[in-house]
C-alpha positions as CSV (number, residue, x, y, z in Angstrom):
1,M,221.4,239.4,-61.2
2,D,219.3,239.8,-64.4
3,T,217.3,236.7,-63.5
4,R,216.5,238.0,-60.0
5,R,215.4,241.3,-61.4
6,H,213.1,239.6,-63.9
7,F,211.7,237.5,-61.1
8,L,210.8,240.5,-59.0
9,K,209.3,242.3,-61.9
10,G,207.3,239.2,-62.8
11,V,206.0,238.9,-59.2
12,V,204.8,242.5,-59.1
13,A,203.3,242.5,-62.5
14,G,201.8,239.1,-62.4
15,G,200.4,239.5,-58.9
16,A,198.8,242.8,-59.8
17,A,197.3,241.6,-63.0
18,I,195.8,238.4,-61.6
19,T,194.5,240.2,-58.5
20,S,192.9,243.0,-60.4
21,A,191.3,240.6,-62.8
22,A,190.0,238.3,-60.1
23,V,188.9,240.9,-57.5
24,A,187.5,244.2,-58.4
25,P,186.2,246.2,-55.4
26,P,183.0,248.0,-56.0
27,A,183.2,251.7,-56.8
28,C,180.5,252.7,-54.3
29,A,180.7,252.3,-50.5
30,R,177.8,251.1,-48.4
31,E,175.4,253.5,-46.8
32,T,176.3,254.9,-43.3
33,H,174.4,253.0,-40.6
34,S,171.9,255.0,-38.5
35,R,171.1,254.9,-34.8
36,P,168.7,252.2,-33.6
37,A,165.2,253.5,-32.9
38,E,165.7,252.8,-29.2
39,A,169.3,253.8,-29.0
40,L,170.5,254.9,-25.5
41,G,172.9,257.7,-24.9
42,L,173.9,260.9,-23.1
43,L,173.4,264.7,-23.6
44,Y,176.2,266.8,-22.3
45,D,175.5,270.5,-21.9
46,A,178.7,272.3,-21.3
47,T,176.9,275.5,-20.2
48,L,175.5,273.6,-17.2
49,C,178.8,271.9,-16.3
50,I,180.6,273.4,-13.3
51,G,183.7,271.2,-13.6
52,C,183.2,269.4,-10.3
53,K,184.3,266.0,-11.8
54,A,181.8,264.1,-9.8
55,C,181.1,262.2,-13.0
56,V,184.8,261.2,-13.3
57,A,184.8,259.8,-9.7
58,A,181.5,258.0,-10.2
59,C,182.7,256.4,-13.4
60,K,185.8,255.1,-11.7
61,E,183.8,253.6,-8.9
62,A,181.2,252.0,-11.1
63,N,183.8,250.3,-13.3
64,N,186.2,249.4,-10.4
65,N,189.0,251.4,-12.0
66,P,192.1,252.4,-10.1
67,P,193.3,256.0,-9.6
68,E,195.8,257.6,-12.0
69,F,198.3,260.2,-10.7
70,S,199.7,263.1,-12.6
71,T,201.1,265.0,-9.6
72,E,204.1,264.2,-7.4
73,D,202.2,263.9,-4.2
74,R,200.1,261.0,-5.6
75,L,197.3,261.8,-3.2
76,W,194.5,262.3,-5.6
77,D,193.1,260.6,-8.7
78,T,194.2,263.2,-11.4
79,P,194.0,261.7,-14.9
80,L,194.8,264.1,-17.7
81,D,193.0,262.2,-20.4
82,T,191.0,259.0,-20.9
83,S,193.0,255.8,-20.6
84,G,192.6,252.1,-20.1
85,Y,191.5,252.9,-16.6
86,T,189.7,256.3,-17.0
87,F,186.7,256.1,-19.3
88,N,185.3,259.6,-18.6
89,I,187.0,262.9,-18.0
90,I,186.2,266.6,-17.9
91,K,188.6,268.9,-19.8
92,M,188.9,272.6,-19.7
93,Y,189.2,275.3,-22.3
94,R,191.1,278.4,-21.3
95,N,191.6,281.8,-23.0
96,G,193.2,285.1,-21.8
97,T,192.0,286.3,-18.3
98,M,189.4,283.5,-18.0
99,Q,187.0,285.9,-16.5
100,T,183.8,284.6,-18.1
101,K,182.5,281.1,-18.2
102,D,181.5,279.9,-21.7
103,A,183.2,282.8,-23.5
104,E,185.7,282.1,-26.2
105,V,187.7,285.3,-25.5
106,N,189.0,285.8,-21.9
107,G,186.8,282.9,-20.8
108,F,186.8,279.3,-20.0
109,A,184.6,276.3,-20.6
110,F,184.3,272.6,-19.9
111,M,184.0,269.6,-22.1
112,K,183.2,266.0,-21.3
113,T,185.3,263.3,-23.1
114,S,184.1,259.7,-23.3
115,C,182.9,257.2,-25.8
116,M,180.5,258.7,-28.3
117,H,178.8,255.4,-29.2
118,C,178.8,256.1,-32.9
119,A,175.8,255.0,-35.0
120,D,178.3,253.4,-37.4
121,P,181.4,252.9,-35.2
122,S,184.8,252.5,-36.8
123,C,186.1,250.5,-33.8
124,V,183.5,247.8,-34.5
125,S,184.2,247.8,-38.2
126,A,188.0,247.5,-37.6
127,C,187.9,244.8,-35.0
128,P,188.8,241.4,-36.7
129,V,187.4,239.2,-34.0
130,S,184.2,241.0,-33.0
131,A,185.5,242.0,-29.6
132,M,183.9,245.3,-30.3
133,T,180.2,245.0,-31.0
134,K,177.2,247.4,-31.3
135,D,174.0,246.2,-29.6
136,P,171.3,246.2,-32.3
137,A,168.7,247.4,-29.8
138,T,170.4,249.9,-27.5
139,G,173.2,250.9,-29.9
140,I,175.8,250.6,-27.1
141,V,179.3,249.9,-28.3
142,A,180.4,247.1,-26.1
143,Y,183.8,245.4,-25.5
144,D,184.4,241.7,-24.9
145,P,187.9,241.2,-23.4
146,G,187.5,237.4,-23.8
147,A,187.4,237.8,-27.6
148,C,190.1,240.5,-27.8
149,V,193.4,239.5,-29.3
150,G,195.1,242.8,-28.4
151,C,195.6,244.0,-32.0
152,R,194.5,247.5,-31.0
153,Y,193.0,248.2,-34.4
154,C,190.1,249.9,-32.6
155,V,192.5,252.3,-31.0
156,V,193.7,253.5,-34.4
157,A,190.3,253.5,-36.0
158,C,188.4,255.7,-33.6
159,P,188.3,259.4,-34.7
160,F,187.7,260.5,-31.1
161,G,190.7,258.6,-29.7
162,I,188.6,256.8,-27.1
163,P,189.5,253.1,-26.9
164,K,192.7,252.8,-24.9
165,Y,194.9,249.8,-24.2
166,Q,196.1,248.8,-20.7
167,Y,199.8,248.4,-21.6
168,D,200.8,247.9,-17.9
169,S,198.6,244.8,-17.5
170,P,199.9,241.3,-18.1
171,T,196.4,240.5,-19.6
172,G,196.2,243.9,-21.3
173,K,192.8,244.8,-22.6
174,I,190.9,247.8,-24.0
175,G,189.2,250.3,-21.6
176,K,186.3,252.5,-22.7
177,C,182.8,253.7,-21.6
178,E,180.0,251.2,-22.2
179,L,177.3,253.4,-20.7
180,C,177.4,251.4,-17.5
181,R,175.4,248.6,-19.2
182,H,176.5,246.2,-16.4
183,R,174.4,248.3,-14.0
184,Y,171.1,248.1,-15.8
185,A,170.0,244.9,-14.2
186,D,170.0,246.6,-10.8
187,G,167.9,249.5,-12.1
188,H,170.8,251.9,-12.5
189,Y,172.0,253.8,-15.5
190,S,175.2,255.7,-16.5
191,A,176.9,256.7,-13.3
192,C,178.1,260.0,-14.7
193,A,174.5,261.1,-15.3
194,E,173.2,259.7,-12.0
195,V,175.6,261.9,-9.9
196,C,175.7,265.1,-12.0
197,P,174.4,267.8,-9.7
198,T,173.4,270.2,-12.5
199,G,172.1,267.8,-15.2
200,A,175.0,268.7,-17.4
201,T,175.1,265.0,-18.3
202,L,171.7,263.6,-19.0
203,Y,170.9,259.9,-19.8
204,G,168.0,258.6,-22.0
205,R,167.0,257.6,-25.4
206,S,169.0,259.3,-28.0
207,A,165.9,260.4,-29.9
208,D,164.6,262.1,-26.7
209,L,168.0,263.7,-25.9
210,L,168.1,265.1,-29.4
211,L,164.7,266.7,-29.0
212,E,165.8,268.2,-25.6
213,A,169.0,269.5,-27.2
214,K,167.1,271.2,-30.0
215,R,164.6,272.7,-27.5
216,R,167.4,274.3,-25.6
217,I,169.2,275.9,-28.5
218,A,165.9,277.3,-29.7
219,L,165.5,279.3,-26.5
220,K,166.5,282.9,-26.0
221,P,169.9,283.3,-24.2
222,G,169.3,284.6,-20.6
223,S,165.7,283.4,-20.4
224,V,164.7,280.8,-17.8
225,T,163.9,277.2,-18.5
226,R,163.5,273.9,-16.8
227,Y,166.4,271.5,-16.9
228,P,165.9,267.8,-16.3
229,R,168.5,265.9,-14.3
230,G,169.6,262.2,-14.2
231,K,167.4,260.3,-16.7
232,I,164.8,261.5,-19.1
233,G,161.6,259.7,-18.2
234,G,162.9,258.9,-14.7
235,P,162.0,260.6,-11.4
236,D,161.5,264.3,-11.7
237,Q,164.7,266.0,-10.5
238,S,164.4,269.1,-12.7
239,Y,165.1,272.7,-11.7
240,E,164.9,276.1,-13.3
241,G,167.9,277.9,-14.6
242,P,169.1,280.5,-17.1
243,V,169.6,279.6,-20.8
244,G,173.1,279.7,-22.0
245,N,174.3,281.4,-25.2
246,Y,174.4,278.1,-27.2
247,L,176.0,277.5,-30.5
248,Q,173.3,276.6,-33.0
249,H,174.8,273.1,-33.4
250,V,174.1,269.8,-31.7
251,Y,177.4,268.0,-31.9
252,G,176.8,264.3,-32.7
253,E,173.6,264.8,-34.5
254,K,175.3,264.3,-37.9
255,E,179.1,264.1,-37.2
256,F,180.6,260.8,-38.5
257,G,177.1,259.4,-39.3
258,G,175.7,260.5,-36.0
259,T,176.5,259.5,-32.4
260,Q,174.4,258.5,-29.4
261,V,176.2,261.0,-27.2
262,L,175.2,264.5,-28.0
263,K,176.8,267.7,-26.9
264,L,175.9,271.4,-26.5
265,S,178.4,274.2,-26.1
266,A,178.7,278.0,-26.2
267,V,182.3,277.7,-27.3
268,T,183.3,276.5,-30.8
269,F,183.5,272.7,-30.6
270,A,186.9,272.6,-32.2
271,K,188.3,274.8,-29.5
272,V,187.0,272.6,-26.7
273,G,188.6,269.5,-28.3
274,M,186.0,268.0,-30.5
275,P,187.1,266.9,-34.0
276,D,185.6,268.4,-37.1
277,L,184.2,265.3,-38.8
278,P,182.2,264.7,-42.0
279,P,178.6,263.4,-41.9
280,K,179.7,260.1,-43.4
281,S,181.4,257.4,-41.3
282,S,184.8,256.1,-42.4
283,A,183.5,252.6,-41.7
284,A,181.1,252.9,-44.6
285,T,184.0,253.2,-47.0
286,S,186.7,251.1,-45.4
287,E,184.4,248.1,-44.6
288,T,183.3,247.9,-48.2
289,L,186.9,247.7,-49.3
290,Q,187.9,245.2,-46.6
291,H,185.0,242.9,-47.4
292,S,185.6,243.2,-51.2
293,L,189.3,242.5,-51.0
294,Y,189.4,239.9,-48.2
295,G,185.9,238.4,-48.2
296,G,186.3,234.6,-48.3
297,L,190.1,235.1,-48.4
298,V,189.8,235.6,-52.2
299,M,192.5,238.2,-52.5
300,P,195.1,236.5,-50.3
301,V,194.5,233.2,-52.1
302,V,194.8,234.8,-55.6
303,V,198.0,236.7,-54.7
304,L,199.6,233.6,-53.1
305,G,198.7,231.5,-56.1
306,A,200.2,234.1,-58.4
307,L,203.4,234.4,-56.5
308,S,203.8,230.7,-56.2
309,F,203.3,230.2,-59.9
310,I,205.7,232.9,-60.9
311,A,208.3,231.8,-58.3
312,K,208.1,228.2,-59.4
313,R,208.5,229.2,-63.1
314,N,211.5,231.4,-62.4
315,V,213.2,228.8,-60.1
316,H,212.8,226.2,-62.8
317,D,214.4,228.4,-65.4
318,E,217.4,229.1,-63.2
319,D,217.9,225.3,-62.6
320,D,217.9,224.7,-66.4
321,E,220.4,227.5,-66.8
322,S,222.7,226.1,-64.1
323,G,222.5,222.6,-65.6
324,T,223.4,223.8,-69.0
325,D,226.4,225.8,-67.7
326,K,227.5,222.8,-65.8
327,D,227.3,220.6,-68.8
328,K,229.3,223.1,-70.9
329,G,232.0,223.1,-68.2
330,E,232.3,219.4,-68.2
331,K,232.7,219.2,-71.9
């Protein structure tokens, strides 16, 4: 019993000592990555959203995704959240009598939920096989099912809870918005923005979308302005409408290192389901530690070597003790 206890203590102490001596992770994390200059994205303006969910239906059609039912009649596609088969959904904030749109008290509001296409995405950093990648030009966070091993690290890593696994599929894979990148060759863009009747979802370069968002929040509530629809820089589908009582905050400008999907709202973002995140991405810290500890398999090799050495030494000592006891017994 004493020998076994000494062995375990030796393993822990020896492994820790050799590992700490051989591999010392740097004290400082890398800098948070920024959006590419030509990054593509969306601007969602909750004050313009009417909750029609045309974007939800268009997304399903564009990605050939099946309906999901949440009612007993099973007549309509009624997903309650994003999933492996629902990449975009409109959620609703409710309070009190719900008399006034975009009011926090006795009001209601809408919020779009889909991939934010982070400037420094945790899902890409966490993926061990590069099934999740970020396009260096467009910044789109894309998924390659052929490379995926189903570990679901991306599901855990995302602070927005976006990547979802298709558990009911024999060849299960991850489902998430990829800004309809498969439609670009045909001259199309994100289906949700193409069909939105009010321009609540707008497609374009993230830099242009940020300028448009800041233009809106600088306007006087109740005044009239012109709202573009569809795609910034595309055919003119703009119309005039009243300015909402915006929060002075463009969600996604700085959150988690910045995102390529930006959002405007008149209701506090936390109340409409958006997480309160720091300006630094978690990938900037975790990736540094991962690469320091596991780069070149240094840490696993060192630990394995330490454990093997200690185990061999202790087993040898036990054999000697057994042999001595046996000799004593024979005598």
